[in-house]
C-alpha positions in Angstrom: 3.9 -30.8 4.3 4.2 -28.9 1.0 1.6 -26.1 0.6 0.9 -23.2 -1.7 3.3 -21.1 0.4 6.1 -21.9 -2.0 4.1 -20.8 -4.9 3.2 -17.6 -3.1 6.9 -16.9 -2.5 7.5 -17.1 -6.2 4.7 -14.7 -7.0 6.8 -11.5 -6.8 9.3 -12.9 -9.3 6.4 -13.9 -11.6 5.0 -10.4 -11.3 8.4 -8.9 -12.0 8.7 -10.8 -15.2 5.1 -10.4 -16.4 4.6 -6.7 -15.7 5.6 -4.8 -18.8 7.3 -1.5 -18.0 7.8 1.6 -20.1 10.9 0.0 -21.6 14.1 1.9 -22.5 12.5 4.1 -25.1 11.9 7.2 -22.9 15.4 6.9 -21.4 17.0 6.4 -24.8 15.3 9.5 -26.2 16.6 11.5 -23.3 20.1 10.0 -23.9 20.1 10.6 -27.6 19.0 14.3 -27.3 21.4 14.9 -24.4 24.4 13.3 -26.3 23.5 15.2 -29.4 23.4 18.4 -27.4 26.7 17.5 -25.8 28.4 16.9 -29.2 27.1 20.2 -30.4 28.7 21.8 -27.3 32.0 20.1 -27.9 32.1 21.1 -31.6 31.4 24.8 -30.9 34.8 25.9 -29.5 36.9 24.6 -32.4 34.4 26.1 -34.9 34.4 29.4 -33.1 38.2 29.4 -32.9 38.5 28.7 -36.6 36.0 31.5 -37.4 38.0 34.0 -35.2 41.3 33.1 -36.9 39.7 33.6 -40.4 38.2 37.0 -39.3 41.6 38.1 -38.0 43.3 37.2 -41.2 40.5 38.7 -43.4 39.7 35.3 -44.8 36.4 33.9 -46.0 34.7 33.2 -42.7 31.1 33.1 -43.9 30.7 29.3 -44.0 32.2 29.0 -40.5 30.0 31.7 -39.2 27.0 29.9 -40.6 28.2 26.6 -39.0 28.7 28.4 -35.7 25.1 29.7 -35.8 23.8 26.3 -36.7 25.6 24.7 -33.8 24.2 27.3 -31.4 20.6 26.9 -32.6 20.9 23.1 -32.7 22.1 23.0 -29.1 19.2 25.2 -28.1 16.7 22.9 -29.9 18.3 19.8 -28.5 18.2 21.1 -25.0 14.5 21.9 -25.4 13.8 18.3 -26.7 15.9 16.9 -23.8 13.7 18.8 -21.3 10.5 17.6 -23.0 11.6 13.9 -23.1 12.9 14.2 -19.5 9.5 15.3 -18.3 7.8 12.5 -20.2 10.4 9.9 -19.0 9.9 11.0 -15.4 6.1 10.9 -15.6 6.1 7.5 -17.3 8.5 5.8 -14.9 6.9 7.4 -11.9 3.5 6.0 -12.9 5.0 2.6 -13.6 6.8 2.5 -10.2 3.7 3.6 -8.4 1.5 1.1 -10.3 3.8 -1.8 -9.6 4.1 -0.9 -5.9 0.3 -0.5 -5.6 -0.3 -3.8 -7.4 2.1 -5.6 -5.2 0.4 -4.1 -2.1 -3.1 -5.0 -3.3 -2.1 -8.5 -4.3 -0.2 -9.2 -1.1 -1.2 -11.5 1.7 -2.9 -9.1 4.2 -0.7 -10.3 7.1 2.4 -9.5 5.2 1.2 -6.0 4.3 0.1 -5.1 7.9 3.6 -3.8 9.1 3.3 -1.0 6.6 1.3 1.9 8.1 -1.0 4.0 5.9 1.4 7.0 6.2 4.4 4.9 5.3 2.5 3.5 2.3 1.4 7.0 1.3 5.0 8.3 1.4 6.3 5.3 -0.6 3.6 5.8 -3.3 4.0 9.5 -3.6 7.4 11.0 -2.7 9.5 7.8 -3.1 7.8 6.9 -6.3 8.5 10.3 -7.7 12.2 10.1 -6.8 12.5 6.6 -8.2 10.7 7.7 -11.4 13.3 10.4 -11.9 16.3 8.1 -11.8 16.2 6.8 -15.4 16.2 10.2 -16.9 19.0 11.2 -14.4 21.0 8.2 -15.5 20.7 9.2 -19.2 21.6 12.8 -18.4 24.6 11.7 -16.4 25.8 9.5 -19.2 25.4 12.5 -21.6 27.1 14.8 -19.1 30.2 12.6 -19.3 30.3 12.9 -23.1 31.0 16.7 -22.8 34.1 16.5 -20.6 35.5 13.5 -22.3 34.9 14.9 -25.8 36.3 18.2 -24.7 39.4 16.5 -23.3 40.0 14.7 -26.6 39.4 17.9 -28.6 41.8 19.8 -26.2 44.5 17.1 -26.8 44.1 17.7 -30.5 44.4 21.5 -30.1 47.4 21.3 -27.7 48.6 18.3 -25.8 50.3 20.4 -23.1 47.2 22.2 -22.1 45.4 18.8 -22.0 48.0 17.4 -19.7 47.5 20.2 -17.2 43.8 19.6 -17.2 44.3 15.8 -16.8 46.4 16.4 -13.7 43.5 17.9 -11.9 40.8 15.3 -12.9 41.6 12.7 -10.2 40.7 15.3 -7.5 37.3 15.9 -9.2 36.7 12.1 -9.4 37.5 11.8 -5.7 35.0 14.5 -4.8 32.2 12.7 -6.8 33.1 9.3 -5.3 33.0 10.7 -1.7 29.7 12.4 -2.4 28.0 9.3 -3.9 29.2 7.1 -0.9 28.1 9.5 1.9 24.8 10.6 0.3 23.3 7.1 0.0 23.0 6.4 3.7 21.9 10.0 4.4 19.1 9.9 1.9 17.8 6.6 3.2 17.6 7.8 6.8 15.9 11.0 5.7 13.2 9.1 3.8 12.6 6.8 6.7 12.1 9.7 9.1 9.9 11.5 6.6 7.7 8.3 6.5 7.4 8.2 10.3 6.0 11.8 10.4 3.5 11.0 7.6 2.3 7.9 9.4 1.8 9.8 12.7 -0.1 12.5 10.8 -2.5 10.1 9.2 -3.1 8.4 12.5 -4.0 11.7 14.0 -6.3 12.6 11.1 -8.2 9.4 11.6 -8.8 10.3 15.2 -9.5 14.0 15.0 -12.8 13.7 16.8 -11.3 11.9 19.7 -8.4 14.4 19.9 -10.8 17.3 19.8 -13.0 15.8 22.5 -10.1 14.9 24.7 -8.4 18.3 24.2 -5.1 16.6 23.4 -4.3 18.6 20.2 -1.1 20.1 21.6 0.1 16.7 22.7 -0.7 15.1 19.4 1.0 17.9 17.5 4.1 17.3 19.7 4.0 13.6 19.0 3.6 14.1 15.2 6.5 16.6 15.1 8.8 14.7 17.5 10.9 13.3 14.6 11.1 16.8 13.0 14.3 17.6 14.8 15.9 14.4 13.6 14.6 15.1 10.1 16.1 18.6 10.2 19.5 17.2 11.2 19.4 14.6 8.5 18.3 17.1 5.9 21.0 19.5 6.9 23.5 16.7 6.7 22.3 15.7 3.3 22.4 19.2 1.8 25.8 19.8 3.6 27.2 16.8 1.6 25.7 18.2 -1.6 27.0 21.7 -0.9 30.4 20.4 0.1 30.7 18.5 -3.2 29.6 21.5 -5.2 31.9 23.8 -3.3 34.9 21.5 -3.8 34.2 21.2 -7.5 33.5 24.9 -7.6 37.1 25.6 -6.4 38.7 23.0 -8.6 37.0 24.0 -11.8 38.1 27.6 -11.9 41.6 26.6 -10.7 41.9 24.1 -13.6 40.5 26.6 -16.0 43.0 29.3 -14.8 46.0 26.9 -15.1 44.9 25.7 -18.5 44.4 29.3 -19.8 47.8 30.3 -18.4 49.6 27.4 -20.2 47.7 28.2 -23.4 48.7 31.9 -23.1 52.4 30.9 -22.8 51.9 28.6 -25.8 50.4 31.6 -27.7 53.3 33.8 -26.8 55.7 31.2 -28.1 53.8 31.1 -31.4 52.6 27.5 -30.9 48.9 28.5 -30.7 46.8 31.0 -32.6 44.2 33.3 -31.0 41.4 31.0 -32.1 43.1 28.0 -30.7 43.6 29.9 -27.4 39.9 30.6 -27.3 39.1 26.9 -28.0 41.6 25.7 -25.4 40.2 27.9 -22.7 36.6 26.7 -23.5 37.6 23.1 -23.6 39.4 23.4 -20.3 36.1 24.7 -18.8 34.1 21.9 -20.3 36.5 19.2 -19.2 36.6 20.5 -15.6 32.8 20.7 -15.7 32.6 17.0 -14.8 32.1 18.3 -11.2 28.7 19.5 -12.3 27.6 15.8 -12.4 27.2 15.9 -8.6 23.6 17.1 -8.8 22.7 14.3 -11.3 24.6 11.8 -9.1 22.6 13.0 -6.1 19.3 12.4 -8.0 20.4 8.9 -8.9 21.3 8.1 -5.3 17.9 9.4 -4.1 16.2 7.5 -6.8 17.9 4.3 -5.9 17.1 4.6 -2.2 13.5 5.5 -3.1 13.3 2.5 -5.5 14.3 0.2 -2.7 11.4 1.5 -0.6 8.8 1.1 -3.3 10.2 -2.4 -4.2 9.4 -3.6 -0.7 5.7 -3.1 -1.5 6.2 -4.5 -5.0 7.8 -7.7 -3.7 5.3 -8.5 -0.9 4.3 -12.2 -1.1 1.2 -12.7 -3.1 -1.4 -15.4 -3.1 -1.0 -17.7 -6.1 -4.1 -19.0 -7.8 -4.8 -22.2 -9.6 -7.0 -23.2 -12.5 -9.7 -25.4 -10.9 -13.3 -24.5 -10.1 -15.7 -25.8 -7.5 -18.2 -28.6 -8.3 -21.6 -27.2 -9.3 -23.6 -29.1 -6.7 -21.5 -28.3 -3.6 -23.0 -27.0 -0.4 -20.0 -25.2 1.0 -18.4 -28.0 3.1 -15.3 -26.5 4.7 -12.4 -28.7 5.8 -9.0 -27.8 7.4 -6.4 -30.6 7.4 -3.3 -30.3 9.6 -3.3 -26.6 9.3 -0.6 -24.5 11.1 -0.1 -20.8 11.0 3.0 -19.3 12.6 3.7 -15.6 13.2 6.9 -14.3 14.7 7.9 -17.9 15.7 4.6 -18.5 17.6 1.9 -20.8 16.5 -1.3 -18.7 16.3 -3.5 -21.4 14.7 -3.5 -25.2 14.9 -6.3 -27.3 13.3 -5.5 -30.9 12.8 -8.8 -32.0 11.2 -11.6 -29.6 11.3 -14.7 -30.2 9.2 -17.7 -27.8 8.9 -20.8 -29.4 7.2 -22.0 -27.6 4.1 -24.9 -25.2 4.6 -24.4 -24.9 8.4 -23.9 -21.7 10.5 -20.8 -22.0 12.6 -19.8 -19.7 15.4 -16.2 -19.2 16.2 -15.6 -18.3 19.9 -12.5 -17.8 22.1 -10.8 -15.2 24.2 -8.8 -12.4 22.6 -5.7 -13.8 20.8 -7.2 -17.3 20.5 -6.9 -17.2 16.7 -10.5 -16.4 15.7 -9.6 -13.9 13.0 -6.7 -16.1 11.8 -9.1 -19.0 11.4 -11.5 -16.7 9.4 -8.7 -15.5 7.2 -7.4 -19.1 6.5 -11.0 -20.4 5.8 -11.6 -17.6 3.3 -8.0 -17.7 1.9 -7.0 -14.2 2.8 -3.9 -16.0 3.9 -2.3 -19.4 3.3 -1.4 -21.6 6.2 2.3 -22.3 6.8 1.4 -26.0 6.8 -1.7 -28.0 5.8 -4.6 -27.6 3.4 -7.9 -25.9 3.3 -10.7 -27.4 1.2 -14.1 -26.1 0.1 -16.4 -28.8 -1.3 -13.4 -31.1 -1.6 -11.2 -28.6 -3.7 -8.1 -27.0 -2.2 -8.6 -23.3 -2.0 -5.1 -22.6 -3.4 -6.0 -24.5 -6.6 -9.1 -22.4 -7.3 -9.0 -19.6 -9.9 -9.2 -16.1 -8.4 -12.6 -15.6 -9.9 -14.0 -18.9 -8.5 -12.5 -18.1 -5.0 -13.8 -14.6 -4.7 -17.2 -15.4 -6.3 -17.9 -18.2 -3.8 -16.2 -16.8 -0.7 -17.5 -13.5 0.7 -16.3 -11.5 3.8 -17.8 -9.0 6.1 -15.3 -7.2 8.5 -15.5 -5.1 11.6 -14.4 -2.0 9.8 -15.5 -2.3 6.2 -13.9 -0.1 3.6 -16.8 1.2 1.4 -14.7 3.1 -1.1 -16.1 6.0 -3.1 -19.3 6.7 -5.0 -22.8 6.1 -3.8 -24.2 3.8 -1.2 -25.6 1.6 -4.0 -22.1 1.4 -5.5 -20.6 0.4 -2.2 -23.1 -2.4 -1.6 -23.0 -3.6 -5.3 -19.2 -3.8 -5.5 -17.4 -7.1 -5.4 -16.3 -10.0 -7.6 -19.5 -9.4 -9.6 -21.6 -6.3 -9.6 -24.9 -6.8 -7.8 -28.1 -5.6 -9.5 -30.3 -2.8 -7.9 -32.8 -5.4 -6.6 -30.0 -7.5 -5.1 -28.6 -4.4 -3.4 -32.0 -3.6 -1.9 -32.6 -7.1 -0.7 -29.1 -7.3 0.8 -29.6 -4.0 2.6 -32.9 -5.2 4.0 -31.3 -8.4 5.3 -28.5 -6.4 6.9 -31.0 -4.0 8.6 -29.7 -1.1 6.5 -32.7 -0.4 4.2 -34.5 1.8 6.8 -31.7 4.4 7.4 -30.7 4.3 3.7 -34.2 5.1 2.6 -34.3 8.1 5.0 -31.1 9.7 3.4 -31.7 12.6 1.0 -31.1 10.5 -2.2 -31.6 7.0 -0.8 -29.3 4.5 -2.4 -27.9 7.2 -4.7 -26.6 9.3 -1.8 -22.8 9.8 -2.1 -20.9 8.2 0.7 -19.1 11.5 1.4 -22.4 13.1 2.1 -23.8 10.3 4.3 -23.2 10.8 8.0 -23.0 7.2 9.0 -22.6 5.9 12.5 -20.3 2.9 13.3 -23.2 0.5 13.3 -24.6 1.9 10.0 -21.2 1.7 8.4 -21.0 -1.9 9.5 -24.5 -2.8 8.2 -23.5 -1.5 4.8 -20.5 -3.8 4.9 -22.8 -6.7 5.8 -25.1 -5.8 3.0 -22.2 -5.9 0.5 -21.2 -9.3 1.9 -24.8 -10.5 1.6 -25.1 -9.3 -2.0 -21.9 -11.3 -2.8 -22.7 -14.3 -0.7 -21.6 -17.6 -2.2 -21.0 -21.0 -0.7 -19.0 -19.6 2.2 -19.7 -16.3 4.0 -17.3 -15.2 6.7 -18.3 -12.6 9.3 -15.2 -11.5 11.1 -16.4 -9.3 14.0 -18.9 -7.8 11.4 -21.6 -7.2 14.0 -19.5 -5.8 16.8 -21.0 -2.2 16.5 -24.6 -3.4 16.2 -27.1 -3.3 19.0 -28.5 -6.7 20.1 -31.8 -6.3 18.3 -30.2 -5.5 15.0 -27.7 -8.3 15.5 -30.6 -10.7 16.1 -32.2 -9.5 12.8 -29.0 -10.0 10.9 -28.6 -13.5 12.3 -32.1 -14.4 11.3 -31.4 -13.0 7.8 -28.4 -15.3 7.5 -30.8 -18.2 7.7 -33.7 -16.7 5.7 -32.8 -14.0 3.3 -29.2 -14.7 2.2 -28.2 -17.3 -0.3 -27.9 -20.8 1.4 -24.4 -21.8 2.2 -21.9 -22.2 5.0 -21.7 -19.3 7.5 -18.6 -18.7 9.6 -19.4 -16.1 12.3 -16.9 -14.7 14.8 -19.1 -14.6 17.9 -18.6 -12.6 21.2 -22.1 -12.9 22.5 -23.6 -16.2 23.8 -26.9 -15.5 21.9 -25.0 -15.5 18.6 -23.3 -18.8 19.5 -26.7 -20.3 20.6 -28.3 -19.6 17.2 -25.5 -21.3 15.4 -25.6 -25.0 14.4 -22.1 -25.6 15.7 -19.5 -23.8 17.7 -15.7 -23.9 17.1 -14.1 -23.1 20.5 -10.6 -21.9 20.1 -8.1 -21.7 22.9 -4.4 -20.5 22.5 -4.6 -21.0 18.8 -5.9 -24.6 18.9 -9.4 -26.1 18.5 -10.4 -27.1 22.0 -13.9 -28.3 21.0 -16.4 -28.5 18.2 -20.1 -28.9 19.0 -23.4 -27.3 19.7 -23.5 -24.4 22.0 -25.9 -26.0 24.5 -23.5 -28.9 25.0 -20.4 -26.7 25.4 -22.3 -24.4 27.8 -21.9 -27.0 30.6 -18.2 -26.4 30.6 -17.1 -23.6 33.0 -14.2 -22.6 30.8 -16.5 -22.1 27.8 -18.9 -20.0 29.8 -16.0 -17.9 31.0 -15.2 -17.0 27.4 -18.5 -14.9 27.3 -18.2 -13.3 30.7 -17.3 -9.8 29.4 -19.8 -10.0 26.6 -22.6 -11.0 29.0 -21.9 -8.0 31.2 -21.9 -5.7 28.2 -25.1 -7.2 26.8 -26.9 -7.0 30.1 -26.0 -3.3 30.5 -27.0 -2.6 27.0 -30.3 -4.3 27.4 -31.0 -2.4 30.6 -30.2 0.9 29.0 -32.4 0.2 26.0 -35.3 -0.9 28.1 -35.1 2.4 29.9 -35.4 4.2 26.5 -31.8 4.7 25.7 -30.7 4.5 22.1 -28.8 1.4 20.9 -25.0 1.5 20.6 -24.9 2.4 16.9 -27.3 5.3 17.5 -30.3 3.8 15.7 -33.7 3.1 17.2 -35.0 -0.4 17.4 -37.9 -1.4 15.2 -41.3 -0.4 16.4 -40.0 0.6 19.8 -39.1 -3.0 20.8 -36.5 -3.4 23.6 -33.2 -5.1 22.9 -34.0 -7.8 25.3 -30.7 -9.5 25.6 -31.5 -9.5 29.2 -34.5 -11.7 28.6 -32.3 -14.5 27.3 -31.0 -17.2 29.5 -27.3 -16.9 30.3 -26.4 -19.7 28.0 -27.2 -17.3 25.2 -30.4 -18.9 23.7 -32.7 -16.3 22.2 -35.9 -15.6 24.2 -39.2 -16.9 23.1 -41.2 -14.0 21.7 -43.0 -12.2 24.5 -41.1 -13.8 27.3 -40.6 -11.7 30.4 -37.1 -10.7 31.5 -35.4 -13.1 33.8 -33.6 -10.9 36.3 -30.9 -11.9 38.6 -30.6 -15.5 37.5 -27.0 -16.8 37.5 -25.6 -18.8 34.6 -25.5 -22.1 36.5 -29.3 -22.1 37.3 -30.6 -21.4 33.8 -32.6 -23.8 31.7 -31.3 -25.6 28.7 -31.3 -23.7 25.4 -34.6 -23.6 23.5 -34.9 -22.9 19.8 -36.8 -19.8 18.7 -40.3 -20.4 17.2 -39.0 -18.9 13.9 -36.1 -21.4 13.8 -38.3 -24.3 14.7 -40.6 -23.5 11.8 -37.6 -23.8 9.5 
């Protein structure tokens, strides 16, 4: 079945054609100034030689002296302009390469970007982007550097063909040196950059876990792990610079040798009366300039490094992107979600299969299953973080891949296990999204997520900078929930978004989903039976497929379904016992008004306890009563 996947695969090419780069202007300016400076360099020897001959013959050398001075000053000015335009060209192209790579990464399907670690991405966007941005100016400089030896060779042939023939005899050796250098350096540079990226990735991983490393006393082991590729990097670096040094050394031997031979032949021609003193001076200088083609090795090395670096940044740039359509959702929709013949395949394995799954609009649906059952994949497909390999996903009858980006992100909101809050203040973090929430909406969303209390106790409340707010894992997660609540549309997806909350706070959040958040469809990844019990429906996933869809109290009669929650039940019971004894909840916050997190008072099928009910201790799952709705829910 044809899906939007084909359009997503064409997205990189569309971006390539649409994104306007700096153009050729910066490179052309470098090329023009470099070529002009090279022409001035080529003209100097013959002018200086003519001036010398006139001075030796007591002729009128004033005009030629003035021309010589003008050429020297002109070359100096042109070299200065070349340096200026080279810097601008490098900066412009580096910014462009970095922006394209970052845009490709941010627009990419999250699954496709996951193989790139943060350290690898950081290396590609910094070091590799800088090397790639320097390649255009290096190409222009290399082209100009060829003007000098070629122009000098032509001028030398005009001065004396025999000297030019001697120089030409040695040029193939120089060309061989450059060819060998370019061939061997490419692979060496690519290997060096890959190893460098591995070290950066390991370092960032360690920085993320500094507290754990310090507590475990594993600093030395982590240091050894991070620096393990250093020996390999050193070998690759030495090999790369050995190639560079070998090329320079060979050209350094050939250039003086060619110059010496050319000067010797010119001296013989002078003794025979075929050359003047000024022509001897010009011939010697032209021989040096012609043999100077070996100096192009450094520029060639920069181009090779830039090409390898550009290949690495282009991998980010060409990540498959989600293509968007032009349609909008019907105004009266309730958020009905439908998956038709959906298949998602990763590494040749089917990780999600939903032949016909329909979620009624306005309902709260829990998604349960063992680890690896496909819960997060279903959440990503439902909210179109990824496109299925086959099938269609519809919201209120409209295919998600046909919606505009604005319509999709305005009506579909996410809350994740580890929300990225960005920079700025707490208010900025909660208000950010497809549309910016107002101050009142921010406060209401924070109240619904159970975050208003601890935010109010911060030094500057909602204006507290995130960098100055010591947030626990649960508080961090509640701010992510608040942001999702502030942006809630027809579909709200909670992907493990309450995993760090204590049971009391999680209960408050689930009530807020029904009372305080804009009405719509709620898709909740559930690990606790109490969460599934409060949902209208449960999607039970097993091995990537939908095993059942129905109310929690009906599914609870199936032993396999109860087994899904076995680890969660044990955790919840231990947590409830600890809280009842006065221990703090998991996220480090106290429960409201000293109430106990009475997950232990709930029946084992996960139904919420009736307010004031006494704990039911030691009752096994098979002997518990049928689920009963909470009084608050019954009043709804």
